[in-house]
N, C-alpha and C positions, 0 to 999 in steps of 0.2 A: 793485371796486377789492378787491385782495387783500392781506393780512399776508403776513410773512415766512415763513409755512407753508406759503402757497397758498392757504389760507381765503378763501372771499371775503365780505368784511364790509360790502358795499356795490356795489348794481349801478345803473346809467345804462340807463334804459328806450329801447328804439325801436319805431317802426310796426308797431303789430300785438300788442304786447305787452299781457297782461291780469293783473292781479293772481296770478289762480289758475294762471295759465302760468309767471310768475316764479315764484312760491311751489313750485311743483312742480319747477322746473328746480333749485332749491337746496336739495330734501328738506325743505319748511316747507309746515306747512298756510296755507291762505291767511286764516284767522281771525288767525295771530301774524303775517302779513307785515302786514298792515294794521294791527294794534296796534302793533306797531314802528313807521309810519310815519304814526299818524293816520290812515290810511283807515278810510273805509266798505266792506264787501265790495262787488264788483262793481263797485267807484270803477272810471270808465275810466282808462287810463294817457295822460297826453302824453309823446310822443316828447321825452327829456331829462330826465324825472324820477329824480332819484338817490333811489334806497330803498335804506334800512336795511335787513341781513340779520342783524343782531344788534339786541338789545332795546335801546331809547334813554336807559335810566338804570336807576336802582337795582330789583334784586328780591331773592324771598325767597334767603337764602343769599348774596347778594352786592350786602350794602347800603351799600360803601364807595366813597370816590372814586375817579375814574381821573384818567389823566392821555392824553390822544390828541396824535398827531402832526397837521400840516398836512393832510392828507387826512382826516383822520377815527378814523384806524384805534388803538384801545387801545395803551397801550406800556407802563401801569404800573398800579398797583394797591393800595391801600391797606386790609389786613384789617379788618374790624370783627369785634366780637362776634358770635357765632352764624352766621357765614359757615362755609359746606361748601367743600367742593372740587367737589362738582357743582353747586352755584350756581354757582361763580367759573367753572365753565367752562363750563356753559349762557351767560351771559350775555357773552362772549367768543369764542363759538365757537372752543374751541380743546378739543383733547381731555388726559387726565389725561398722557398720554406727551410732548406738546407743552408742556403747563405745565412739567414735568418739565425737560425740555430746555432751555426759556428759561430758567431760574434753575441750571442745570447742577447739579441735586442727583440725587442715588442714586436708583432707581427704587425703592426700600425705602422711602424716606421719602413718596414718592407714593401708594405703596399702603396705605400707615396712615393716610395724611390727617392726619401729623404738621405736615408742614409748613408747608402751606396755611393752615393754620384758626386761627394762631397770631394773635391779635389785635393789631393795629400794626405787624403785617410789611409792609414794601413788597414787592412780589413783582414780575417782568419779565413783561410779556405777548407778548414779541417777545425775538429773538436777531438779534443784528450781522449783517451779512453776513459771509462768511468765503469764503477763496481757495478757485475751483472744483477746485484739485491738493488739496488736505487730504483727511485720513483717509485717503488709501491706502494706507498704511504698514505695515508687517510688526505681526502683534500676538502676542504669546506668552501664550495660555491656559491655566488650570490647569484639574483633571479636573472643575470646575464652569461651566466654559464661561465663566469671568470674565475677561477680559483684564487680565494684571498687568503684562506690560510691552508697548510700543508704539515702533517706531521711525519718525522722523519722515520727512516728504518735504518738497519745496519748496513751500511755500504753507501750513504746519502754523503755528499761532498757537496762544495761551491759551485764546482764545474757541474756534477750533473742536475742540481737543482737548476743552474742557470740552463743550461742546455733544454729541460724539461719545459719550464716556466718562460723562459725570455728575460732573464733578471742577471744583471752583472753582478759581482759580488762584490761590484763597490754598492748596487743597489740595495743587495740583502742585507750588506750592515748596516746602511742607512736605517732600512725599514725595522732592524733587529736588533739595537744597541747592546744586546744583554750575549752578542755572538760574536768572535774574533777572529781577523782572518788567517792567523795562524796556529789556529786550535781546530782539533776536528768537530764536525757535527754531531751529538751526540744521541742516540734513537730515541726517539719518544720526543723530541724537540719539534713546538709549536711553531713553525716558520711562516712570518706573515709577508706576504708576496706585490702588496702593495704600499703605496707611500701611508693612506689612512692617515693616522697620528701626526704624521709630518706634512709640515706646510710648504707646499712648494710655490714657486712663481705660476701666477697665472690661477691659485688655487691657494688662496689664504684664508678662508672663513675657517668656521665652526662646524661639527656634524653629531649626529644622532646613530646610534647603531643600536641593534638588535642583542640579545641575551650570548648570541655568539659571536659577537664582535663585525657581525656582517652591516654597511652601513645603508642607514635608510633614509634619511633628509640631511639638506647641507642649507647651509646660511649662507647667501654669497657677501664675498666685501671687494671694494675696490681694487678695478684692475685686472679679477675675475674672469675668464673666458671658456667659452664651453670646452674648448681642449684639453684643458689644463684638468680641470674640474671632472671630466673624464677619467682622466689618464691616474688621477690621485686614489680614485675608486674604483677602480676595475670595472667603465660603463663603458659599453660599446655605442649605446644611442641616448644621452641625458633628454630628449625632445621627447622620447617616445613613453617615459614615464611622467611626463607633464604636457599632454596634451588637454586640449578643451572637452570637458565630457559630452557636449556636442558642437555639430559642426565638420567643417573639415579641415579647418585651419590649424595652424602650426603650435608651437607651444605657448603657452599663456604666457611665460615670464618675459618679463623685457630687457631689453638690451641700454647700456650707456652710449655703446660705439657698435651699430651691427657691422658697419665692414671688416672688424676689428674683430667681431666676435665678443666683446668687451659684454657682459652682465653689469646690469644694474644692481648696486650693492643692496644688502637688506632683505632680498628675497631668500626663504624658504624652498624648495624644491626637493623632488625625490629624486635618490640615487638608485632606486629599489624597484625595477619592471613589476614587480608582484604588489606590491603598495603606492601605485602612481599620486600623485596629487592633480586633480582633475578640477578644470575651475570651467564656468561656463564662457562661452565665447563670447569675446568682447563686440 
């Protein structure tokens, strides 16, 4: 029995199966398979035995309650204090990337362990089925390789876009006021996947863009921080586009509060890797 990502969570034995053979087939140790199913190592398997390939209950780093479907596949999980991302992915046989996809969150949140280990948060463990035609539209990417615009095809939906681009439905609606949650997304719709024109906390300044709408430069406002500027424009490394023309120093722009990453207001910086703003090293 496989989950929505194709991971095997349960296996029904056939004649000739042994715990060791089943464990090896699914890259588990026999000891783990036996522990998941309350078996003694070396116990013969009766054909038709349903075996768990994931832990049967809470463990270190994933001690919270879980919801399962009629087949026993875990579908959602309530995060407990002291939970860890590694504990959650182990318990539910998911990769970090799959967990991020199921929750439609940007990869940066997954990488920093920020999203998943907040106690009290209900996270999704599976994704909904989407149309097989979805996700094949045209993408316009910035110089950092991040998709800024996507033109939809038949079969695209808020879920399919969310899983592909790590954007929640709320984010897509915020960035695209012409769309409505209760209406389908028609083929040929150009969908913006970054805040762009939407000012967000920590990135309240103005920007310029090229003819395709890809942001080029940004002028900082009071209270701006690097992380939020990067998020607003789909930039993976603001500093790389703003290095001195000579020397080995870091970004040339100035900070109002270095420990907090707050930028000095009124600076025009590049948000395009292929059009950097280089200044002489001070």
